[in-house]
C-alpha positions in Angstrom: 83.7 182.4 97.4 83.2 180.2 100.3 84.2 179.7 103.9 86.3 176.7 105.0 85.8 174.7 108.2 88.3 172.0 109.3 86.6 169.8 111.9 89.2 167.7 113.9 91.0 166.6 110.8 93.9 164.2 111.2 96.4 162.6 108.7 98.4 159.5 109.5 100.9 158.3 106.9 101.7 154.5 106.7 99.7 153.9 109.8 102.2 155.5 112.2 103.5 158.9 111.1 101.1 161.5 112.5 101.3 164.6 110.3 98.2 166.5 111.4 96.6 165.9 114.8 92.8 166.6 115.2 93.2 170.1 113.9 90.2 172.4 113.8 90.1 175.8 112.1 87.5 178.2 110.6 88.5 180.4 107.6 85.9 183.1 106.8 84.5 183.8 103.4 87.0 186.0 101.6 89.5 185.9 104.3 93.3 185.7 103.7 94.5 183.1 106.2 98.2 182.3 106.6 99.4 178.9 107.9 102.8 179.7 109.6 105.2 177.2 111.1 108.6 175.5 110.8 109.3 172.9 108.1 107.7 169.5 108.9 104.9 170.9 111.1 102.1 169.7 108.8 101.3 172.9 106.9 101.5 171.5 103.3 99.8 168.3 104.3 96.8 170.3 105.6 96.7 172.3 102.4 96.7 169.2 100.3 93.9 167.7 102.3 91.8 170.8 101.7 92.7 170.5 98.0 91.8 166.8 97.9 95.3 165.7 97.0 95.6 163.8 100.3 92.9 161.7 101.9 91.8 162.7 105.4 92.4 160.0 107.9 89.7 161.3 110.2 87.7 164.5 110.6 85.8 166.6 108.1 86.6 169.4 105.6 83.7 171.7 104.9 83.3 174.3 102.1 80.5 176.5 103.2 77.6 174.1 103.9 79.0 171.4 101.7 80.9 168.5 103.3 83.9 168.2 100.9 85.8 165.5 102.8 85.3 162.9 100.1 84.9 165.1 97.1 87.3 164.8 94.2 89.7 167.7 93.8 87.9 169.0 90.6 84.6 169.2 92.6 85.9 171.4 95.4 86.2 174.7 93.5 89.8 175.0 94.6 92.9 176.3 92.8 96.4 175.7 94.1 99.8 177.2 93.4 102.8 175.1 94.3 106.3 176.2 95.4 107.8 175.5 91.9 105.0 176.8 89.7 104.5 173.5 87.8 103.8 175.0 84.3 103.3 173.1 81.1 106.7 173.3 79.5 105.4 172.8 75.9 102.9 175.7 76.1 103.4 179.4 76.0 102.6 181.7 78.9 99.2 182.6 77.3 98.4 179.0 76.6 99.3 178.0 80.2 96.9 180.6 81.5 94.2 179.8 78.9 94.3 176.0 79.6 91.8 175.8 82.5 89.3 177.9 80.6 89.7 175.7 77.5 89.1 172.5 79.6 86.0 174.2 81.0 84.7 174.6 77.4 85.4 178.2 76.8 86.3 179.1 73.2 89.9 180.3 72.3 88.9 183.9 71.7 87.2 184.3 75.1 89.9 182.4 76.9 92.7 184.5 75.2 91.0 187.7 76.1 90.6 186.7 79.7 94.2 185.5 79.9 95.5 188.7 78.4 93.6 190.8 81.0 94.9 188.8 83.9 98.4 188.9 82.5 98.2 192.7 82.6 97.2 192.6 86.2 100.2 190.3 86.9 102.6 192.4 84.9 103.5 189.6 82.5 101.7 190.9 79.4 105.1 191.3 77.6 105.9 187.6 77.9 102.7 186.0 76.8 104.3 184.4 73.7 107.3 183.0 75.5 107.9 179.5 76.8 108.3 178.8 80.6 112.0 177.9 80.3 112.8 181.4 79.1 111.2 183.1 82.1 112.7 184.2 85.4 111.5 182.6 88.7 109.3 185.5 89.5 107.7 185.4 86.1 107.0 181.7 86.3 105.3 182.1 89.6 103.1 184.9 88.2 102.1 182.6 85.4 101.2 179.9 87.9 99.1 182.3 89.9 97.4 183.5 86.7 96.6 180.0 85.6 95.1 179.3 89.1 93.0 182.4 89.3 91.8 182.6 85.7 88.8 180.3 86.4 87.8 182.3 89.5 88.1 179.6 92.1 86.1 179.7 95.3 89.2 178.9 97.3 92.8 179.8 96.5 95.6 177.7 98.0 99.3 178.8 97.9 102.1 176.5 99.1 105.2 178.6 99.8 105.0 180.3 96.3 107.8 182.8 97.0 110.4 180.6 98.7 112.6 180.1 95.6 112.7 183.8 94.8 115.3 186.4 95.7 114.4 189.0 98.4 113.5 191.8 96.1 111.3 189.7 94.0 109.6 188.2 97.1 108.7 191.6 98.3 107.3 192.7 95.0 105.3 189.6 94.3 104.1 189.4 97.9 102.5 192.8 97.6 100.8 191.8 94.3 99.4 188.6 95.7 97.9 190.4 98.7 96.4 193.2 96.6 95.0 190.8 93.9 93.4 188.3 96.2 91.7 191.0 98.1 90.5 192.7 94.9 89.0 189.4 93.8 87.7 188.8 97.3 88.6 185.1 97.1 89.1 182.9 100.2 92.8 182.4 100.4 95.0 180.0 102.5 98.7 180.7 102.2 101.4 178.4 103.6 104.8 179.8 104.6 107.6 179.4 107.2 108.5 183.1 106.6 107.2 185.3 109.4 107.5 188.5 107.3 105.2 187.0 104.7 102.7 186.0 107.4 102.7 189.4 109.2 102.4 191.4 106.0 99.9 189.3 104.1 97.5 187.8 106.6 94.1 188.9 107.8 94.7 186.2 110.4 97.6 183.8 111.1 97.4 180.2 112.3 100.7 179.2 113.9 101.4 175.4 113.6 103.7 173.0 115.4 103.8 169.2 115.3 100.5 168.9 113.4 98.6 171.2 115.8 97.7 174.9 115.9 99.4 176.8 118.7 97.7 180.1 118.2 95.3 181.9 115.8 94.8 185.6 115.5 95.5 188.8 113.6 99.1 189.6 113.0 99.0 192.2 115.8 97.5 189.6 118.2 99.9 186.8 117.6 102.9 189.1 117.7 102.0 191.3 120.6 100.0 188.9 122.6 101.2 185.3 121.8 99.4 182.4 123.4 102.5 180.2 123.8 106.2 180.5 124.2 106.7 178.8 120.9 104.6 181.4 119.1 106.5 184.2 120.9 109.8 182.7 119.9 108.8 182.0 116.3 107.6 185.5 115.5 110.0 188.5 115.7 113.5 189.5 114.8 115.6 189.3 116.8 114.1 186.4 118.7 112.3 187.1 122.0 114.3 186.5 125.2 112.8 183.6 127.1 114.3 183.5 130.6 113.9 180.7 133.1 112.5 182.0 136.4 111.1 180.8 139.7 108.2 182.5 141.4 109.0 183.9 144.9 106.1 185.2 147.0 106.9 187.4 150.1 105.0 187.5 153.3 103.0 190.5 152.0 102.0 188.5 148.8 104.3 190.5 146.6 105.6 188.4 143.6 109.2 188.4 142.4 110.6 186.4 139.6 113.9 184.8 140.6 116.2 184.6 137.5 119.0 182.9 139.4 121.5 185.6 140.3 119.1 188.4 139.6 115.3 189.0 140.0 112.5 191.3 138.9 109.2 192.2 140.7 105.7 192.4 139.4 103.4 195.3 140.4 100.9 194.1 143.0 98.0 195.2 140.8 99.3 193.2 137.8 96.8 190.4 136.9 99.7 188.0 136.6 100.8 188.9 140.1 97.4 188.0 141.4 97.6 184.6 139.6 101.2 183.8 140.6 101.0 184.7 144.3 99.3 181.4 144.9 102.2 179.5 143.3 105.3 180.1 145.3 108.2 178.1 143.9 106.7 177.4 140.5 109.0 177.5 137.6 107.9 179.9 134.8 109.4 181.4 131.6 109.7 185.2 131.2 109.4 186.4 127.7 110.8 189.9 126.9 111.4 191.3 123.5 114.6 193.2 122.8 112.9 196.6 122.9 111.5 196.0 126.4 114.9 196.9 127.8 116.6 200.2 128.2 120.0 201.4 129.5 119.7 202.9 133.0 121.3 202.7 136.4 118.3 203.9 138.4 115.2 201.6 137.9 113.3 199.3 140.2 113.6 196.3 137.8 117.0 196.0 136.2 119.4 193.3 135.1 123.1 193.7 135.2 125.4 192.1 132.6 128.4 192.3 130.3 128.1 193.1 126.6 129.5 190.2 124.7 128.7 191.2 121.1 127.1 193.9 118.9 125.2 193.7 115.6 124.5 196.7 113.5 121.1 196.6 111.9 120.9 200.0 110.3 118.4 202.0 112.4 119.4 200.2 115.6 122.1 198.1 117.2 121.5 194.7 118.8 123.6 193.9 121.9 124.1 190.4 123.3 124.5 190.8 127.1 125.7 188.0 129.3 123.6 188.2 132.5 124.2 184.8 133.9 120.5 183.9 133.3 119.3 180.6 131.9 117.8 181.2 128.4 115.1 178.8 127.3 114.8 177.4 123.7 111.2 178.0 122.5 111.5 175.1 120.0 111.8 172.6 122.9 109.2 174.1 125.3 106.1 172.0 125.5 107.3 169.0 123.4 107.8 166.7 126.4 106.3 166.5 129.9 108.3 169.0 132.0 109.5 167.9 135.4 107.8 170.8 137.2 104.8 171.9 135.1 102.8 174.9 136.3 99.9 174.6 136.4 99.4 170.9 135.8 98.7 170.5 132.1 95.7 168.5 130.8 97.1 165.3 129.4 94.9 163.6 126.8 96.0 160.8 124.5 96.8 161.9 121.0 94.9 160.8 117.9 97.7 158.4 117.0 97.8 156.8 120.5 94.0 156.2 120.3 94.4 154.8 116.8 97.1 152.4 118.0 94.9 151.3 120.9 91.9 150.6 118.6 94.0 148.4 116.3 95.8 146.6 119.1 99.2 148.1 118.9 99.1 149.6 122.4 100.4 153.0 123.5 104.1 153.8 123.4 105.8 154.9 126.5 105.8 158.7 127.1 109.0 160.6 126.3 111.3 161.3 129.3 110.8 164.6 131.0 112.4 167.7 129.5 115.0 169.2 131.9 114.4 172.8 132.9 117.7 173.8 131.2 116.6 173.8 127.6 119.1 176.5 126.7 120.6 178.0 123.7 124.4 177.6 123.1 125.0 181.1 124.6 122.8 182.3 127.4 122.7 186.0 126.3 119.9 188.5 126.8 119.3 190.3 123.4 118.8 194.0 123.8 117.8 196.7 121.2 119.9 199.9 121.6 120.0 203.2 119.7 122.3 203.1 116.7 124.5 205.9 118.2 125.1 203.9 121.4 128.9 203.8 122.1 129.6 200.9 124.3 132.6 198.5 123.9 132.5 194.8 124.2 133.1 193.8 127.8 131.3 196.9 129.2 129.2 196.3 132.3 125.7 197.6 131.8 122.4 198.0 133.7 119.2 197.2 131.8 115.8 198.4 133.0 113.1 195.9 132.1 109.5 197.2 131.6 107.5 194.5 133.3 104.3 195.7 131.6 105.8 194.5 128.3 106.8 191.0 129.4 104.9 187.7 128.9 104.9 184.9 131.5 104.6 181.3 130.4 104.2 178.1 132.4 106.5 175.2 131.8 104.2 173.7 129.2 104.7 176.9 127.2 101.2 178.5 127.8 100.6 181.9 129.2 99.8 182.0 132.9 97.2 184.6 132.0 95.4 182.4 129.4 94.6 184.0 126.1 91.1 184.0 124.6 90.6 185.3 121.1 
């Protein structure tokens, strides 16, 4: 076992495509860390740099007290499982699992015994004599995991190993991976774009976007207390409501959040109220999950709207309520310099800009400002209702919003009450 430290690592492809941007991350000895993010955010590239399959453009990769940045893959004590399993097609299941031990010099009897024991843990003991082409997708992934773990690596890397499986198989194998890696107490880094996998497997989650880490914390922390609007929008089903608002401060320093045709007020003792009362007119984003609303006609903070659609989800119904409020797209927040940022964001040149400057290419012009109206196609507020709620489409409703359960972000996408882990 060993801890992993990534110290400002960057990866540039072909001199201009920045995949990972000065990323730093500490993974504890024996920890199960999940890298979560959308496709193309740099998760797999980062994993391959740790494995030694991609060269690091700058920065350092440490395994415990050993600088592994320039070590060959075989010298890193790392085992990796890919999305497709990548088994030897001309070897049986048992021979696939035995192979790393045989390469290490172990005799066939010992290697066979070890492979059989691991196969029993992975529930593939009945297929040891079969060839990979005769196995199901789940069985092939179990074999790939067994082959990776059989030599007891110090670091276990998994690159979306469940993405090609059906839902039932994903759930079953996910539970086995979590239990097995913790039983072996091996430091594990797991890449996925599936929030369910991340929330159920991880000791901690690192949420990535555009080659950088947006937030790191336990599943509870990143879900209930997200550092950015992107993290809040990426985690949770249905997606969080992100509502465009303007800060309004009264003569008595009470803070209201103007949502256009409607508004809500913050309690004067709320920490966010104390921060925002000095920023009258600032544009912010209000994040409210679907269960922060309730149906009522008598509440201090309520929104009025018309039900446009219902979705039945078994134990609850999801209502889409048109309230005439601008709904912000979390995928676009923070990707360009907003026209009215609050507070002013620290602007530092990216690694790629500095690299271009050093080799004489100059710095490209910044992107145009993102307009405030980065909206979804339909500007609906998504509300969770009891399954027995009997309301027809087109019904006018009053929604009470619990302001203690909302998050407030500036226009760069960061919390106005900054998060420290």
